[in-house]
N, C-alpha and C positions, 0 to 999 in steps of 0.2 A: 564800176558802180559809183554812184554819188555817195558822199559820206557827210553826216551831220553829227555834231556833238551838242547834247542838251544837258546843261548844268541845272539841276532842279532848283527852281524857286517857284513859289505860288504865282508870282507875277508873270512868269514866262509862258507865253501862249503855247509854245511847242511842248513844254512840260505839262501844261493843263491837258492838252490833247492826248499825250502819252498816258497820263494818269487815268483819264476817263476811259481810254481803250483797255488798259490792263486791269484797272480796279473800278469797274462800272459802279455808278451810284445806285443804291437800292431803289426799287420801284415804289409807286404810290402806296401800294398795300403795306409794304414794309415800313414806309415812312409813317403811315397812319398808326401802325402798331407801336412805333417809337413814341409817338405823341400820346398814345394811350398810356404807355408806361410812365412818361413824364408827368402826366396829369395825376395818375394814381400815386406816384412817389411823393409829389409835392402838394397834392390836393388842390390843383389849379382848376379854375373854371372861368370862362369869359364873362364879361368883357375885361380884359387887361391889356395894358400896353406892353408889348413884347419886343425885345431886341435879340436877333439871331446873329451871333458873331461867327464869321466864317461860314456864311449860309450856303456857299456853293451854288448848286442849281436851284436852290430855294425849296427843296422838297419838304422840309419841316415848316418853313415859313408859310408856304401855300396851304399846307394841311391845317395849320393853326388858324389861318385867316378863314378857311372854310368853316371852322368851328365858332367863329365870332370874335376872335382876338384881333386887336389892332397891331400889325406887325411891321417892323423895319428890319431888313436884312442887309448886312454889310459883308464885303469880301474884297480882296485885291485881285481876284481872278476875273478879268473882264469877260472872258469867253463864257464862264459859268454864269455870270450876271446876265449876259444877253439871253442865255437859255432860261434863266429864272424868270425874266420879264415876259418872255414868250409863253412860258408855262402858266404864269399867273393870268395872263390875258385869256389863254385857252380855258383855264379853270373858272374864269369869271369872278376873280377875287382881287381885292385891292391890297397890294403889298408895296411898300417903298423899298427899293433896292438901291444901295449906294456903293460906289467904288471907294472904299474907306478902310484904312488900317484901324484896328482896335486901339492901338496906342495913341491915335490921334483923334479919338472921338471927342466932339465938341459938346455933346449933350450933358446936361446936369439935371439930375433928379427928374428924368423924363420917362422912365420905364418902371413897371411893377415887377417884371421878370426878364432876366437875360439868360441866354444859354449859349454855350459853345460846345457843340456835339461832335464827337470824334475829332477833336481839335488838337492839332499838334503845335507845340511851341518850340520844338527842337531846331527850327531854322532861324530863330530869333536870337539876337545877342542878349546878354543878361539884362542890360538896361532897358531894352525894348520890352522884354517880358514884364519887368516891374511896372513900366508905364502902361502896358497893355491891361493888366489886371486892375491897376489903380483907376484907369479911365473907365473900365466897365463898372467898377464899384461906384464911381462918381455919377455915372449915368442912371443909377438906380435911385428910386425914391426911398426915403427912410422906411425900413421894414421890408424892402424888396429882396428878392432871392436871385442868386446866380447859380445856374447848374453848369458845371464843367465836367464833360465826359472826355477823359484823357485818351489821346491816340498818339502812337509813336513808340519808339524803342524805349524799353525800361532798363535802367541801370540797377541790376540786382546784386546785392553783396555776394562776392565770391564767384560770380558767373562770368565776368568779363574775360578772365584768362581762358575759360573754356571756349569762348566764342572768338578768340583772336585768330584762329586758323581760318583762312578763306574757305567758304563753302560754295562750290560751283554746281549749277544745275542747267540742264538743257530742256527746252520744251518747244513744241510746235503749236502755233495758234493762228488760225485764219490764214494759213499759207505763209506765215512768218516763222523764222527760226530764231529762238531767243536764248542767249547764253547769259546767265546771271551769276555774279560773284558777290557775296556778302561777307562782311566780317566786322568785328568790333575792334577799335583801336583808340586808346586814350580817351575813353568815354564817348566816342562817336560811332554810329553805325555807318559804315561806308558800303554803298551799293553801286556796282558797275554793271550795266546791262548793255549787251550788244544785240541789236535786232537786225536780222538780215531779211529784207523784203525783196524776194526775187521778182515779184510781179512789177513793183515800182522801180526795181533796179537801184536800191538804196540801202545803205548801212547807216543805222542810227546808233550812236553811243550815248547812253543815258547815265549820267553820273549824279549820285545823291550822297550828301554828307550831312547827317542829322544827329544832333546831340541827343544822347540817351539821358533820360531823366530818372532820378531816384525818387522814391516816395517822399523822403524828408525834404527834398528840394521843391517838389510841387507844393507840398504843404507850406513850406517857408514862403514861397512867392505869394500864395493866396493870403496868408496871414499878414505879410508885409503890406499888402494892398489896403489893409485897414478894415476888413470885414469883421463884424462883431462876433461871428462864429463860423467855423469851418468844420463840416462833418465829412468823413472820408469812408468810402465803401468800395468793395471789390466788384460789386454788381448792383443791379437795380432791386435786388432782394434784400438790400441793406446788410449783406454779409460784411463783417469788419474788414477793412483794408489792412494791408501790411506791406512790408518792404518788398515782398516777392509778387504781390498781386494787388493792384489798385487801379481804379478806373473812374469812379463816380465821386464827385465832390459837390457838396451842397453848401453854399456860402450865403450868409444872411448879412444884410447891411444893418 
């Protein structure tokens, strides 16, 4: 059998294909429900200039454009950006999609609202995370809002020692046999996945090493970016966030 090794980064097209296959993006109906929740949470209404950071296949950007927002989406995953452009054309909406890192955003005071939905920062180095959030803040107009919906492993006090032992699971999906091993070590979630594709005659090793984030760290990065205020919740119902449960951050410029 052929053998491939995929070390996960968002820029890697093999990694993008694996992620899309194993963790499919939600459909248009689910995306519309997400935008409903965003509008209700923040009392948003078009027309506004919107920046979608890590837009992926453009599912939120396209839905917001349908509703009358002017939207720019950025991502480093070219495979997803190609799909986003095709989907926008099919939907008959105008969205600007750019191959762009958040940390290198050139825009200044160009947007009323920015969002990074299900956005993971665990693959970035500390300095890039700081530039990332500072650049998003700089791209907002005075009084603008940034919605950050955290995704990725959480570093919860007292839990890391419990998760240090590797957990192995087997599954079969679409004729492929998948062995996955996950564990926490030194503040990182390590995932090693072996996929045996008997039809294609191929073995793929998928390796991911992602830094786990503590609640205080995420808050610290957002506050260091210079936002005038940062609110933190564990969900869209505005339940208070805490060290063991956090997801939604509302940042005002």
